[in-house]
C-alpha positions in Angstrom: 114.5 118.0 90.0 113.3 120.7 92.4 109.8 119.3 92.5 111.2 115.9 93.3 113.3 117.3 96.1 110.3 119.1 97.6 108.3 115.8 97.3 110.9 113.9 99.1 111.3 116.5 101.9 107.6 116.2 102.6 107.9 112.4 102.8 106.3 111.8 106.2 103.4 114.1 105.2 103.0 112.3 102.0 102.4 109.1 104.0 99.4 111.0 105.5 98.2 111.6 102.0 98.3 107.9 101.2 96.0 107.5 104.2 93.6 110.0 102.5 93.6 107.7 99.5 95.9 109.8 97.3 99.6 109.5 97.0 102.8 109.1 97.6 106.4 109.1 98.6 107.1 108.8 102.3 110.8 108.7 102.7 112.7 110.0 105.7 111.2 108.0 108.5 112.2 108.5 112.1 113.8 105.8 114.2 111.4 103.3 115.8 113.1 104.1 119.1 111.7 107.6 119.1 109.3 108.2 121.9 106.3 110.4 121.0 104.3 112.2 123.7 101.6 114.7 122.6 98.3 116.1 123.9 95.7 114.2 121.9 92.4 115.8 120.6 90.7 112.4 121.0 91.9 109.3 122.8 90.4 106.0 123.7 91.3 103.6 126.5 93.1 100.4 125.6 90.2 97.9 124.9 89.7 94.9 127.1 90.9 91.7 125.6 87.4 90.3 125.5 85.9 93.2 123.6 84.0 91.9 120.5 84.9 93.2 117.1 82.8 96.1 115.8 80.9 95.8 112.5 82.9 97.6 109.8 81.8 98.7 106.3 84.8 96.9 104.7 85.6 93.2 104.6 88.5 90.9 104.1 89.4 90.5 100.4 88.3 94.0 99.4 90.4 95.7 96.7 90.1 99.3 95.6 92.1 100.6 92.6 92.8 104.3 92.0 94.2 106.5 89.2 96.3 109.4 90.5 96.9 112.6 88.7 99.6 115.1 89.8 100.2 118.6 88.4 100.0 118.3 84.6 100.2 114.5 84.6 96.7 113.0 84.3 98.0 109.4 84.9 100.9 109.9 87.2 100.5 106.9 89.4 98.3 104.0 90.6 97.3 103.2 94.1 95.7 100.0 95.3 94.1 99.6 98.7 93.4 96.1 100.0 92.2 94.3 103.1 94.3 91.1 103.0 93.2 89.5 106.2 92.1 89.7 109.9 94.7 88.2 112.1 96.1 87.9 115.6 99.1 90.2 116.2 100.9 89.7 119.5 97.7 88.9 121.2 95.7 91.7 119.5 92.8 90.9 117.1 93.6 93.2 114.1 92.6 94.2 110.6 95.4 94.1 108.1 95.2 97.0 105.6 97.7 97.4 102.6 98.4 100.2 100.2 100.5 99.8 97.0 101.7 102.9 95.1 103.5 102.9 91.8 104.4 105.8 89.5 103.5 105.4 85.8 105.1 106.7 82.7 106.0 109.5 81.9 106.3 110.4 85.6 108.1 107.1 86.3 110.9 108.1 83.9 111.6 110.9 86.4 110.7 109.3 89.7 110.5 105.5 89.9 108.4 104.6 93.0 107.1 101.2 94.1 106.0 101.6 97.7 104.0 99.4 100.1 102.4 100.4 103.4 100.9 97.8 105.8 98.7 98.8 108.8 97.5 96.5 111.5 94.6 98.1 113.3 92.6 96.9 116.3 89.4 95.2 115.2 87.3 97.0 117.7 88.8 100.5 117.8 91.0 100.7 114.7 93.8 102.3 116.7 97.3 101.4 115.4 99.1 98.2 116.6 101.7 98.1 113.9 102.6 100.2 110.9 105.1 99.2 108.1 106.6 101.2 105.3 108.4 99.3 102.5 109.8 101.9 100.1 111.5 101.4 96.7 112.2 104.8 95.3 114.8 105.7 92.6 116.4 102.3 93.3 116.8 102.9 97.0 115.0 100.4 99.3 114.0 101.2 102.8 112.0 99.0 105.1 110.7 100.0 108.6 108.3 98.5 111.1 106.8 100.6 113.9 105.2 98.9 117.0 102.8 101.1 118.9 102.4 101.1 122.7 100.4 103.3 125.0 102.1 105.0 128.0 102.3 102.6 130.9 101.1 99.7 128.9 103.6 96.9 128.3 104.3 96.4 124.6 103.2 93.0 123.2 105.4 93.4 120.2 109.2 93.3 119.7 111.1 96.2 121.2 111.7 99.1 120.5 108.2 100.5 120.4 106.8 103.9 119.6 104.9 105.2 122.6 101.7 107.1 121.7 98.5 107.9 123.5 95.8 105.2 123.2 93.6 105.9 120.2 96.4 107.0 117.9 96.2 105.7 114.4 98.7 105.3 111.5 98.0 107.1 108.2 96.5 104.1 106.4 94.4 103.1 109.3 93.0 106.6 109.4 91.5 106.2 105.9 89.6 103.1 107.1 88.5 104.9 110.3 87.0 107.7 108.1 84.9 104.9 106.4 83.7 103.7 109.8 82.3 107.1 110.6 78.6 107.6 109.9 78.8 110.9 108.1 75.1 111.3 107.8 74.9 111.8 111.6 78.5 112.9 112.4 79.6 116.4 111.4 83.2 116.1 112.6 85.8 113.5 113.6 88.9 114.4 115.6 92.0 112.1 116.1 95.7 111.8 116.3 97.9 110.2 113.6 101.6 109.1 113.8 103.2 108.5 110.4 106.5 107.1 111.5 108.2 110.5 111.8 105.7 113.1 113.1 102.5 113.2 115.1 99.5 115.1 113.7 96.1 116.2 114.9 93.6 115.4 112.2 90.3 117.2 111.8 87.8 115.7 109.4 84.6 117.8 108.8 81.5 116.8 106.8 80.8 119.5 104.2 77.9 117.8 102.4 76.0 114.5 102.4 74.5 114.8 98.9 77.3 115.3 96.4 76.9 113.4 93.1 80.3 112.3 91.8 80.9 110.8 88.4 84.2 109.1 87.9 85.7 106.1 85.9 84.1 103.6 88.3 80.6 105.1 87.9 78.3 107.7 89.5 78.0 107.9 93.2 76.0 109.7 95.9 78.7 110.8 98.4 79.5 112.7 101.5 82.2 115.3 101.1 84.7 115.4 104.0 87.4 118.0 104.4 90.6 117.0 106.2 93.1 119.4 107.8 96.2 118.6 109.8 97.6 120.4 112.9 100.7 120.2 114.9 100.8 121.8 118.4 97.3 123.2 117.6 98.7 125.1 114.6 97.6 124.2 111.0 100.1 122.5 108.8 100.6 125.1 106.1 99.8 124.3 102.5 97.9 121.1 103.1 94.2 120.4 102.6 92.5 117.2 101.6 89.0 116.4 100.5 87.6 112.9 100.4 84.2 111.9 98.8 82.9 108.9 100.6 80.0 106.9 99.0 76.7 106.9 100.8 76.4 103.2 100.7 77.0 100.2 103.0 80.7 100.0 102.1 81.3 103.8 102.4 84.0 103.6 99.7 86.3 106.6 99.2 85.6 107.2 95.5 87.4 110.5 94.9 90.2 112.3 96.8 91.9 115.6 96.2 94.8 117.1 98.0 96.4 120.6 97.9 100.1 120.2 98.8 103.2 122.3 98.7 104.5 120.2 95.8 101.3 120.4 93.7 97.8 119.1 93.6 96.9 115.5 93.7 93.7 113.8 92.6 92.9 110.1 93.0 89.7 108.6 91.5 88.4 105.1 91.9 88.7 103.0 88.7 87.5 99.6 89.9 86.6 97.8 93.1 86.1 94.2 94.3 84.1 94.1 97.5 
């Protein structure tokens, strides 16, 4: 049970790993009343209401399925990423992203997990407007909804709101932001991420643009992107993520690997509907 306890203690950080396309188990979420103020590496002004949506590499209806291995378990869990819709949310035009995570046998016999994460990101900037965690772990159900508001900007959603600097993203929205980056011409992306408990500074660096990756879904030419997390300008110990993003119009994350305190995770694309 020690591995499981470590996994649960790193719950908020695990939500960040879901954003990187791997897995799992966010648990102890902070209260939505918590006010977060932090010096951001990168911030963007609140967009004017009339700003036109920016072209994105993903589209409504997209579904990506992943097989996740953990430690000695080659088929520990499944993760599905979808783009259910574009919708108006409290006057904001948003993308709706969803991640579903389920443990599989034999891991499921130890840790039964059926989690859902929903992200509503601005259509033009992809900054977070609302983030939801719906956790069903070991029979315990926990649902939380976080409304994001910039300092000095009146919240359009129900109160209470989480106050973050403009440009802050949630974990799931961060993955889609990484797809929006043109890695052929962008060596580094900097941003801030709030996972419902902690605020992180995320640094994503392009390592190569010509990696050939063969997985269950096929062979892909990819850009390899390394992700590190920081708090108060200090690296988060024991955490390193690498994402291989296809060099095609959809910029699909086809393979993800994460080094974590509770073991190594690997998620590979098994099928997609785009």
